[in-house]
Residue, then its C-alpha position, 0 to 999 in steps of 0.5 A: v103584610d101589605e102596607t103594614v110590613l111591605d111597601n108595595s107603592p112601586y106596584q101602585a106607581r106602575l098601575i098609575a103609569d100604565g093607566g091600569e087598575f089592580d088585577k090578579a095577574t099584575w099583582a102576582a107578577w109583582v109579588g113574584e119579583a119579591r122586591a117590595t121594600a120594608i115599611p119604615g120602622a116595621r123591621e126594627f119594631l118586629t125585630a125588637a119584639a122577636k128579641k123579647g121572645v115574641r113570635v111574629f106571624y104574617v097574616s095576609n090575603r096573598d095566595a097561600g100557593v106560590q105567593a107565600e114562598d115569594t113573600r117569605k123570600n122577600l121578608a127574609a131578604l129584608g131581615f124580618p124575624d120569623a121569615d125563615d120558614l112558612g110556619t109563621f105565614y097565614f095566607r089565604d087558603d080556600s082549602k083550609g077555609w081561610k078566605q077571610k082573616s078571622p079563621r087564621r087569627r083564631e088558629i094563631a090564638s088557639k096556640h099562642r097568646v096574641v099580645i098585639v095585632v098590627g094592620d092597615n085595614l079594619f078587616d085585619f082586626v074584625e070582619e063583617d061582610k060588606p058593612a056600610r060606612e055607618r056600620r064600619a064606624a060602629l065596629v071601630t067604636e065597639h072595639g074602642a078599648w083595643w085600639g092603641a092598646r093591643w090593636f094598632i092600625v097603620p094608615n093605607p091611603m092607597y087601597g083597602s076596604w075603606d075605598e070599597a065601602l065608598i063604592a058600596y063594594d061594587a067593583r063594576q063601577p066605572s073607574a072615573d066614578k071610583q076615583r071621584l068617590r075616593a077623592a071626595a072621601l079624602d078631601p071632604a071640602r070637594 
């Protein structure tokens, strides 16, 4: 959902303006506003697919509790297909063992033929616990036949497992160090 169909850059801008970093409380407040806009082309693409009989499922690490309904309202207000009830929403739900996305993808695939997966993060497609940068590259290579055929990745330069890998998945690092490592990764000349 996030940065694949919904654009949360206003939330990111707030963090920058406030000198803050992501935290669950500010994120929950943003999701509750249900004011994210659509990623350009996402609604049109999914609507065209739905018109051809494709069922659209929304898989996200947003919380399955109140965030699912707020997200559903946001997507429905923007005119996204299959957003009229929560039956197409597969959100993080520890009670179902849905901490990672893989079990949710398997659940969908057990009842439906999956024709395309779109995401903004390597872990939207394959998951492995905290792989180093070299292993991440190997995962991409191992699944090379799927990219651009059934799997499509939308760039997300703001956040994701790519920047967590840069800091060896250690969120305790000082903010300045995290920013330096992210900047170096985005601009190899630095």
